[in-house]
Structure formats: structure tokens, C-alpha cells
C-alpha positions as CSV (number, residue, x, y, z in Angstrom):
1,M,0.8,20.7,0.4
2,T,2.4,19.3,-2.8
3,H,3.0,23.0,-3.4
4,R,4.9,23.0,-0.1
5,V,6.8,19.9,-1.2
6,F,7.8,21.5,-4.5
7,R,8.9,24.8,-2.7
8,A,11.0,22.7,-0.4
9,L,12.4,20.7,-3.3
10,A,13.4,24.0,-5.0
11,L,15.2,25.0,-1.8
12,H,16.9,21.7,-1.6
13,G,18.0,22.1,-5.2
14,L,19.6,25.4,-4.3
15,R,21.1,24.6,-0.9
16,T,22.1,20.9,-1.4
17,P,22.1,20.4,-5.2
18,Y,24.4,17.3,-5.0
19,K,22.5,15.5,-2.3
20,A,20.8,12.3,-3.5
21,A,17.0,12.6,-3.8
22,L,16.1,9.5,-5.7
23,R,18.2,6.3,-6.2
24,S,17.6,3.0,-7.9
25,N,20.4,0.5,-8.1
26,A,23.3,2.4,-9.8
27,R,21.2,5.3,-10.9
28,R,21.3,8.4,-8.7
29,I,19.3,11.6,-9.1
30,N,20.3,14.5,-6.9
31,Y,18.1,17.4,-5.8
32,G,19.7,19.8,-8.3
33,S,19.0,17.5,-11.2
34,L,15.4,16.8,-9.9
35,A,14.7,20.6,-9.9
36,N,16.2,20.9,-13.4
37,F,14.0,18.0,-14.6
38,L,10.8,19.6,-13.3
39,A,11.6,22.8,-15.2
40,Q,12.6,21.0,-18.4
41,S,9.6,18.8,-18.4
42,A,7.5,21.9,-19.2
43,N,8.6,21.5,-22.8
44,I,6.4,18.4,-22.9
45,L,3.8,19.0,-20.2
46,A,3.0,22.7,-20.5
47,G,-0.5,23.6,-21.5
48,S,-4.1,22.9,-20.3
49,P,-4.7,20.1,-17.8
50,R,-5.0,16.6,-19.2
51,V,-5.4,13.1,-17.9
52,V,-2.2,11.1,-18.3
53,G,-1.7,7.5,-17.5
54,I,1.6,6.3,-16.0
55,T,2.3,2.8,-17.2
56,T,5.9,2.2,-16.5
57,S,6.8,-0.7,-14.2
58,D,10.0,1.0,-13.1
59,P,9.3,2.6,-9.7
60,L,11.9,5.4,-10.2
61,E,10.4,6.4,-13.6
62,A,6.9,6.2,-12.2
63,A,7.9,8.6,-9.4
64,L,9.5,11.0,-11.9
65,A,6.3,10.9,-14.0
66,D,4.1,11.5,-10.9
67,L,6.3,14.5,-9.8
68,A,6.3,16.1,-13.3
69,L,2.6,15.7,-13.9
70,T,1.7,17.0,-10.4
71,F,4.1,20.0,-10.8
72,H,2.5,21.0,-14.1
73,G,-1.1,20.6,-12.9
74,H,-2.2,17.5,-14.7
75,V,-4.3,14.5,-13.6
76,A,-2.0,11.6,-12.9
77,V,-3.3,8.0,-13.2
78,H,-1.0,5.2,-12.2
79,V,-1.9,2.0,-14.1
80,P,-0.8,-0.8,-11.7
81,P,1.5,-3.2,-13.5
82,F,0.0,-6.1,-11.5
83,F,-3.6,-5.4,-12.9
84,S,-5.0,-7.8,-15.5
85,T,-5.4,-6.7,-19.2
86,V,-9.2,-6.4,-18.6
87,Q,-8.6,-4.2,-15.5
88,R,-6.1,-2.0,-17.3
89,A,-8.5,-1.5,-20.2
90,H,-11.2,-0.5,-17.8
91,I,-8.9,2.1,-16.2
92,F,-8.1,3.5,-19.6
93,E,-11.8,4.1,-20.4
94,A,-13.0,5.0,-16.9
95,A,-10.4,7.6,-16.3
96,G,-10.6,9.1,-19.8
97,I,-6.8,8.8,-20.2
98,E,-5.6,11.0,-23.1
99,T,-1.9,10.2,-23.2
100,F,0.5,7.8,-21.5
101,I,4.0,7.9,-20.0
102,G,5.6,4.5,-20.2
103,E,4.7,1.3,-22.0
104,C,1.2,1.0,-23.3
105,D,-0.8,-2.0,-24.5
106,A,-3.3,0.2,-26.2
107,A,-3.2,2.3,-29.4
108,A,-2.6,5.6,-27.7
109,V,-0.3,8.6,-27.7
110,T,2.7,8.2,-25.4
111,E,4.9,11.0,-24.1
112,G,8.6,10.8,-23.2
113,L,10.1,12.8,-20.3
114,P,13.6,14.1,-20.2
115,R,16.3,12.3,-18.2
116,P,17.0,14.4,-15.1
117,E,20.7,13.6,-15.4
118,E,20.8,15.2,-18.8
119,C,18.7,18.4,-18.1
120,P,20.5,21.7,-18.3
121,P,20.9,23.6,-15.0
122,L,18.4,26.3,-14.1
123,D,19.3,30.0,-14.5
124,G,17.4,30.8,-11.3
125,P,15.1,29.2,-8.7
126,L,12.5,26.7,-9.8
127,S,9.2,28.3,-10.7
128,L,6.0,27.7,-8.6
129,P,4.0,24.6,-9.5
130,V,0.7,24.9,-11.5
131,I,-2.4,24.9,-9.3
132,G,-5.0,22.1,-9.6
133,A,-3.1,18.9,-10.0
134,R,-5.2,15.8,-9.1
135,R,-4.6,12.0,-9.2
136,I,-6.9,9.1,-9.7
137,I,-6.2,6.0,-7.7
138,F,-7.7,2.7,-8.9
139,T,-8.4,0.2,-6.2
140,S,-10.0,-3.2,-6.9
141,G,-11.8,-3.3,-3.6
142,S,-13.5,-6.6,-2.9
143,S,-15.2,-6.9,-6.3
144,G,-12.2,-7.1,-8.6
145,T,-13.5,-4.2,-10.7
146,P,-11.2,-1.2,-10.3
147,K,-12.8,1.9,-8.8
148,G,-11.2,5.3,-9.5
149,V,-10.7,7.4,-6.3
150,L,-10.3,11.0,-7.1
151,I,-7.7,12.8,-4.9
152,G,-7.1,16.5,-5.1
153,E,-4.7,19.0,-3.7
154,K,-6.7,19.4,-0.5
155,Q,-6.6,15.7,0.3
156,M,-2.8,15.4,-0.4
157,A,-2.1,18.5,1.7
158,A,-3.9,17.1,4.7
159,A,-2.4,13.6,4.5
160,I,1.1,14.9,4.1
161,A,0.7,17.4,6.9
162,G,-0.7,14.7,9.3
163,L,2.2,12.2,8.5
164,D,4.8,15.0,8.7
165,K,3.7,15.7,12.2
166,A,3.5,12.0,13.2
167,I,6.7,10.7,11.6
168,L,8.9,13.9,11.8
169,P,10.9,13.1,8.7
170,N,14.3,14.9,8.4
171,S,17.0,15.4,5.8
172,E,19.1,12.5,7.3
173,D,16.3,10.0,6.5
174,T,16.6,7.4,3.8
175,H,13.3,5.8,2.8
176,L,13.4,2.4,1.2
177,S,10.5,2.2,-1.3
178,L,9.3,-1.3,-1.6
179,L,5.6,-1.0,-2.4
180,P,4.5,-0.1,-6.0
181,M,4.3,3.6,-6.9
182,A,0.8,2.9,-8.1
183,Q,-0.3,2.7,-4.5
184,L,-1.4,6.0,-2.9
185,L,0.3,5.1,0.4
186,E,3.8,4.9,-1.3
187,Q,3.1,8.1,-3.2
188,V,2.3,10.0,0.0
189,A,4.6,8.4,2.6
190,G,7.3,7.1,0.3
191,L,7.8,9.9,-2.2
192,Y,6.3,13.3,-1.3
193,L,6.9,13.1,2.5
194,P,10.7,12.3,2.2
195,L,11.2,14.9,-0.5
196,L,9.5,17.5,1.7
197,A,12.2,16.8,4.3
198,G,15.1,16.7,1.9
199,A,15.6,13.0,2.5
200,E,16.6,10.3,0.0
201,V,14.3,7.7,-1.5
202,C,15.8,4.4,-2.5
203,F,13.8,2.2,-4.9
204,C,14.0,-1.6,-5.3
205,P,12.6,-2.5,-8.7
206,E,12.6,-6.2,-7.8
207,A,10.3,-5.7,-4.8
208,L,7.2,-5.9,-7.0
209,H,8.1,-9.5,-8.0
210,A,8.8,-10.3,-4.3
211,L,5.4,-9.0,-3.4
212,F,3.9,-11.7,-5.5
213,G,6.1,-14.6,-4.3
214,G,9.3,-13.9,-6.2
215,P,12.8,-14.1,-4.6
216,M,13.5,-11.9,-1.6
217,A,17.2,-11.7,-2.1
218,P,17.2,-8.5,-4.0
219,V,15.0,-6.8,-1.4
220,M,17.2,-7.9,1.4
221,A,20.3,-6.7,-0.5
222,A,18.6,-3.3,-1.1
223,M,17.8,-3.0,2.6
224,S,21.4,-3.9,3.5
225,E,22.9,-1.5,1.0
226,A,20.5,1.5,1.6
227,R,20.6,1.2,5.4
228,P,17.1,2.9,5.5
229,T,15.6,4.7,8.3
230,T,12.0,4.2,7.2
231,T,10.0,1.8,5.0
232,V,6.4,0.8,4.4
233,L,5.3,-2.9,4.1
234,V,2.2,-5.0,3.8
235,P,2.0,-8.1,6.1
236,A,2.9,-10.6,3.4
237,L,6.2,-8.8,2.6
238,L,6.9,-8.3,6.4
239,S,6.5,-12.0,6.9
240,R,8.9,-12.9,4.2
241,M,11.4,-10.3,5.4
242,V,11.3,-11.8,8.9
243,S,11.8,-15.3,7.6
244,E,14.8,-14.1,5.5
245,L,16.4,-12.5,8.6
246,K,15.8,-15.6,10.7
247,S,17.1,-18.0,8.1
248,T,20.3,-16.0,7.7
249,E,20.6,-15.4,11.5
250,R,20.7,-11.7,10.9
251,I,18.8,-8.7,12.3
252,A,17.5,-5.6,10.5
253,P,19.8,-2.6,10.0
254,E,20.1,-0.6,13.2
255,S,19.5,2.5,11.0
256,L,15.7,1.7,10.9
257,R,13.5,3.8,13.1
258,L,10.1,3.0,11.6
259,V,8.7,0.2,9.6
260,A,5.0,1.0,9.0
261,V,2.8,-2.0,8.1
262,G,-0.7,-1.9,6.8
263,G,-3.1,-2.9,4.0
264,A,-4.4,-5.9,5.9
265,M,-4.6,-7.2,9.4
266,T,-1.3,-8.3,10.8
267,S,-1.1,-11.2,13.3
268,P,0.3,-10.3,16.8
269,A,2.7,-13.3,16.4
270,L,4.2,-11.8,13.2
271,L,4.6,-8.3,14.9
272,T,6.4,-9.9,17.8
273,S,8.6,-12.0,15.6
274,A,9.5,-8.9,13.5
275,K,10.5,-6.9,16.6
276,S,12.8,-9.7,17.7
277,Q,14.6,-9.4,14.4
278,G,15.2,-5.7,14.9
279,L,12.3,-4.3,12.8
280,P,10.6,-1.4,14.6
281,V,7.2,-2.3,13.2
282,C,4.1,-0.2,13.8
283,E,0.6,-0.9,12.5
284,G,-1.3,1.7,10.7
285,Y,-4.7,2.0,9.1
286,G,-6.1,3.8,6.1
287,L,-7.9,3.5,2.8
288,S,-7.5,5.3,-0.6
289,E,-10.9,7.0,-0.1
290,C,-9.4,8.9,2.8
291,C,-6.0,9.6,1.1
292,S,-4.4,6.5,2.4
293,V,-3.5,7.0,6.1
294,V,-6.0,7.6,8.9
295,A,-4.1,6.4,12.0
296,L,-0.6,5.2,12.8
297,N,1.3,3.8,15.7
298,M,4.8,5.1,16.3
299,P,7.6,3.1,18.0
300,E,7.9,5.4,21.0
301,R,4.2,5.3,21.8
302,A,2.9,2.2,20.1
303,R,-0.2,0.5,21.6
304,P,-0.3,-3.3,20.7
305,G,-3.6,-4.4,19.3
306,T,-4.3,-1.0,17.9
307,V,-3.4,0.9,14.7
308,G,-2.4,3.9,16.8
309,K,-3.8,7.4,17.1
310,V,-5.7,9.2,14.4
311,L,-3.6,11.6,12.4
312,D,-3.7,15.3,13.2
313,G,-6.4,17.0,11.1
314,V,-8.4,13.8,10.6
315,Q,-11.6,13.1,12.5
316,V,-12.9,9.6,13.3
317,R,-16.1,8.5,15.0
318,I,-17.7,5.1,15.5
319,D,-21.3,4.7,14.4
320,D,-23.0,1.4,15.2
321,G,-19.5,-0.2,15.2
322,E,-18.5,1.3,11.9
323,I,-15.5,3.6,11.5
324,V,-16.6,6.9,10.0
325,V,-13.9,9.4,8.8
326,S,-14.3,13.1,8.2
327,G,-12.0,16.0,7.4
328,P,-9.9,17.2,4.5
329,T,-8.5,13.8,3.6
330,V,-11.8,12.4,2.4
331,M,-11.7,11.9,-1.3
332,E,-13.5,14.1,-3.9
333,G,-15.4,11.1,-5.0
334,Y,-15.3,8.1,-7.3
335,V,-14.8,8.7,-11.0
336,G,-18.1,8.8,-12.8
337,Q,-20.1,9.2,-9.5
338,S,-21.5,12.0,-7.4
339,P,-19.0,14.0,-5.4
340,V,-18.5,13.1,-1.8
341,T,-19.4,15.7,0.7
342,G,-18.9,15.4,4.5
343,E,-17.9,12.2,6.1
344,W,-17.0,8.8,4.7
345,R,-18.3,5.6,6.0
346,T,-15.4,3.2,5.6
347,G,-17.2,-0.1,5.9
348,D,-14.7,-1.1,8.5
349,L,-15.7,-2.2,12.0
350,G,-13.8,-0.8,14.9
351,R,-13.7,1.0,18.2
352,I,-11.6,3.6,20.0
353,E,-9.9,2.9,23.3
354,D,-7.9,5.6,25.2
355,G,-7.5,7.6,22.0
356,H,-6.2,4.6,20.0
357,L,-8.1,3.1,17.0
358,I,-8.8,-0.6,16.9
359,V,-9.8,-2.1,13.6
360,E,-11.9,-5.3,13.7
361,G,-12.4,-6.0,10.1
362,R,-14.7,-5.3,7.1
363,K,-18.4,-5.0,7.9
364,D,-19.5,-6.7,4.7
365,W,-17.0,-9.6,5.1
366,L,-18.4,-10.7,8.5
367,I,-19.3,-14.4,8.4
368,V,-22.4,-15.7,10.3
369,T,-22.2,-19.5,10.8
370,P,-25.3,-21.7,11.0
371,Q,-24.6,-21.9,14.7
372,G,-25.1,-18.2,14.9
373,R,-21.4,-17.3,15.5
374,N,-20.0,-14.0,14.0
375,I,-16.5,-14.4,12.6
376,N,-14.4,-11.8,11.1
377,P,-12.4,-13.6,8.4
378,E,-9.4,-11.3,8.6
379,W,-8.8,-12.5,12.2
380,V,-8.5,-16.1,11.0
381,E,-6.6,-15.3,7.8
382,A,-4.0,-13.3,9.8
383,C,-3.0,-16.5,11.5
384,L,-2.0,-18.2,8.2
385,C,-0.3,-15.1,6.8
386,A,2.2,-15.1,9.7
387,D,3.8,-17.9,7.6
388,P,6.2,-16.5,4.9
389,C,4.9,-19.2,2.4
390,I,1.3,-17.9,2.7
391,P,1.1,-14.3,1.5
392,A,-2.7,-14.3,1.7
393,A,-5.7,-16.4,2.7
394,G,-9.4,-16.2,2.3
395,L,-11.9,-17.6,4.8
396,H,-15.5,-18.2,3.6
397,L,-18.6,-20.2,4.3
398,A,-18.9,-23.0,1.8
399,Q,-22.1,-24.2,0.3
400,D,-22.4,-27.0,2.9
401,G,-22.4,-24.4,5.6
402,Q,-18.9,-25.2,6.8
403,L,-16.0,-22.9,7.2
404,E,-13.2,-23.4,4.7
405,I,-10.0,-21.4,4.0
406,I,-8.2,-20.9,0.8
407,A,-4.5,-20.4,1.3
408,V,-2.4,-18.6,-1.3
409,V,1.0,-20.3,-1.3
410,T,4.4,-19.6,-2.8
411,G,5.6,-23.2,-2.3
412,P,4.5,-26.6,-0.9
413,V,2.6,-26.3,2.5
414,D,1.5,-29.4,4.4
415,P,-2.1,-29.3,5.8
416,A,-0.7,-30.2,9.2
417,R,1.1,-26.8,9.1
418,I,-2.2,-25.1,8.6
419,E,-3.6,-26.9,11.6
420,R,-0.7,-25.7,13.7
421,L,-1.1,-22.1,12.6
422,L,-4.9,-22.2,13.4
423,A,-4.4,-24.0,16.8
424,G,-4.6,-20.8,18.8
425,L,-8.1,-20.0,17.5
426,P,-11.3,-20.8,19.4
427,H,-13.0,-24.0,18.2
428,Y,-15.8,-22.2,16.4
429,A,-13.5,-20.1,14.3
430,R,-11.4,-23.0,12.9
431,P,-12.2,-24.0,9.3
432,V,-12.8,-27.7,8.6
433,R,-10.8,-27.8,5.3
434,V,-8.2,-25.9,3.4
435,R,-7.6,-25.5,-0.4
436,F,-4.3,-24.4,-1.8
437,V,-3.8,-22.0,-4.7
438,P,-0.5,-20.7,-6.1
439,A,0.4,-17.1,-5.6
440,S,0.9,-16.8,-9.4
441,H,-2.9,-17.1,-9.9
442,E,-3.7,-14.0,-12.0
443,G,-5.4,-11.2,-10.1
444,L,-5.8,-13.1,-6.8
445,L,-3.3,-11.3,-4.7
446,K,-3.6,-7.6,-3.9
447,P,-0.4,-5.7,-3.6
448,G,-1.9,-3.7,-0.7
449,G,-2.4,-6.9,1.2
450,G,-5.1,-9.5,1.1
451,I,-7.0,-11.6,-1.5
452,D,-9.6,-10.8,-4.1
453,R,-12.6,-12.3,-2.3
454,S,-14.8,-12.3,-5.4
455,Q,-12.7,-15.3,-6.6
456,L,-13.3,-17.5,-3.5
457,P,-16.5,-19.3,-4.7
458,Q,-14.9,-20.2,-8.0
459,L,-11.7,-21.4,-6.4
460,S,-13.7,-23.4,-3.9
461,A,-15.5,-25.2,-6.8
462,M,-12.3,-26.0,-8.8
463,L,-9.6,-26.7,-6.2
464,P,-9.1,-30.0,-4.3
465,Y,-9.4,-29.8,-0.5
466,H,-7.6,-31.2,2.5
467,S,-9.6,-31.9,5.6
468,L,-8.3,-30.4,8.9
469,S,-8.4,-32.8,11.8
470,H,-10.2,-30.7,14.3
471,D,-14.0,-30.9,14.5
472,Q,-15.5,-27.5,13.8
473,K,-19.1,-28.6,14.7
474,E,-20.5,-27.3,17.9
475,C,-23.7,-27.9,19.8
476,V,-26.1,-25.1,20.3
477,A,-28.5,-25.3,23.2
């Protein structure tokens, strides 16, 4: 399918050479220049396949590197700029990276790609891409130790085909890319899918900072200027976007037809608030191990409380409450481990109702209280994350057997505010105390949404707490 994308890109370069393909602030790369760039990059990337790390923090440069490496049949490894030094070093070793494109904090060989704007024009059509390109996506999961998900041509082909049928991108689309290019979701839905359709991709370099609590003004300015038709968000970024629109008494651009949100559970209150501000939000569900997207709602047929219908070509069944995925999107395997054959047990709990998938949370995150209550922490956490000052939260059972929640904050938050956010929960699910941690805490926030749960016990031991006024204890007959 990336072959199909490159064939389409070659046609766009011939038929609409001056149409914008990629844009970032004042920089604009048209389809003709992009085709010239892919041909010219052969001077550097020709030869046998090798594993190449992409370490640039500039999303446009990361996209160019991804396209070039894929076109020339190499293994692309995005090194997330938000990973810690230890995590990055682990990626270098685990993936067996041979050379790098971009900045590198290790003594290694780096390669420089030509600037598309300076590449000479092609004498004829763009050649066919080299077969066999792959990518390794490192995800921290719940342990904090990055795991390398190996994605090949088959997985990319199926994911792009499924999204193409669901979203129906066209050449008039403008995709606003706000998630890091290191995330597989943005590579598939925010780069390859728009280019397949001949659409334009607009990058906002400042979005990475906003994702971790930085100012939203550049993101809102980019949205206003680009007037996008599609974008992909995580709940924390959606919450902050809604807050910005409300505080400035504005609504989202009327050009938007789809705002896909995923990566973590999104509260119904946030979804309702987003729609009132003109954001056509639709929940989706996926994981890197299944090439990112498994199911997606669409505005014209969205079912509240679900993540939509399973993508065409993907199969899902429920086994003892667990979501099990099969089909061509299932990864080749984890780097350094045995290949995956057949279906993939996601570890997520869920059910299917009237053809729509409902995700209930992670199986191994389920909390069983001393009173025998089963509580999915994401349900409780989503209530806090509807607040734009709380990009993430982590509920856990403390050593004294009581529920407590750790709120990741971008500014001062009063405990009474926490109580109000949790007021709609049943009595047994409400934590008895809250601890606050700044969003700047290294490695705590996940760009795909959520919190690194491996840090919760340590944070609980070191942070002061604030008691919440409701009494969480209950009698059991």
C-alpha cells in the first residue's frame, strides 16, 4: 500500500506539480518537489537495506526522512524526542540502528538528505519504490521500557486501505498534523493517507510542546491559518483545544469534517463540550501492535459510547471479555522476540454491540478493592482529564487499601476542583485522596495519551496528598 501511495504521489507530481503536499509555517513543499526529492535521495540511500534512526524533532523533516527511507526500502526507526536519554539509548541498541538522520546524542554516523526545494526536476516519471521497507515503532507500554513493534509492508497496506475506505480522503483535504511523527497513528493517518489522496499536510512544530503542557496559542493559530478538514488528537490535547475555544468565545473552523481522538479513554463530557465548540470529534481505537487503528467512528454514523465499527479488512472477536484482533494489520512481532502468527490478544477489555466496538479498559489495569469491587482506572481518570489543566491522571490502590489518584497538572488545581470532577462517579469508585505532579515530570506523560503507570507507586511515596471530602468506605454484607 505504501507502493500505492508512492505511485499516487508520482502521478500528483506530474499532474499537479505545484500543489502543496507538505507545509510547516513558511516552508512549503509541492508535489513536484517531493517527487524530485525521493528520486534525488537515492544518492544517499541507494544500496542494501539498513536500519536508520530518525532523530529530528522537526515533524516536517521527520516526515521527509520517513518517506525517503520507505521509498528506498530501508527500516525506519523514529526515535521519539520525548523519550528519556535511557529510553533512547535502549532504542539505539534494541533496533540495531546503523545510521541516523537528524540530531544524535550518540557517537554514530549521521546522514543528511537533500532539501526538496533544491532538488533538480525529474527527466521522466518517478521510479517504482524498492520493495521490503519496514518500520520499528517503539512504545513504552505500561512498563516504561520501550518495546519495538515491527511493522512491514503488509500491515501498512491493510491499515491505509481500511482508513481510506472509512475516511474517504480527497485532494481537497488539508490534514493538520499535531501528533509527533514518531507515533504510528500520525504516520499512517496523518502522512501516507493524505498523500495518497493528493491532499495537503500542515505541520505545527510547536504542538509537541503543547502536548506536554506548553502554550496552545501556536496550535490554535495553526488551526486558524490552515483551515484543516481533518486532524488527529489525544484527549489531553482535545481538552486544551476546547478550553482555548471557550475562553476566546470562538468555534472551530467550519472546514473541519473529522477530528479523530484516541490513545486513551475520552470522557463523554469532553466529547459533548468539543462538539458544542464545532469540533466534529469521533472516538477511535487501536494499538501499535495492530498497525495503529482497529476501529473508528465517523461523524455521519457515530455511536456515542463506542469507538465505532471495525475497519474493513480487520477482524475482531471477544474472548472472555478481551478484544482479540486478527488479519493483515497484526504486527510481524516485537524486535528480538518470536514472530507473531495469527491473532493478537490486545489485553484490552471490551464488547461488541450492534456492530460497534466498546472498549472498557486494560485487563491488567483492573483494580479490585478490598470490598470486592472491580474498577477500571481509565473510567475514573477520564473524569479528571476533561479538565484542560489535567492532561493525565493515574488511579491506583495505595498500600493502605484505599483508592488514590495522581493528577498530572499544568498549573495550580484546587482539591475541591477534583471533587467536583469526580462527583458523577458512584461512591465506590471515588478515590479518598489526590496527589499532584507537574506535567514536566520526566517520562510521566505519554504523547499517545495517559500516564506511565510504573511510576505511580514511587510518586505516591514521595508526593504530599490532599484528602477528598467524600467517604469512600462502604459496608459489605
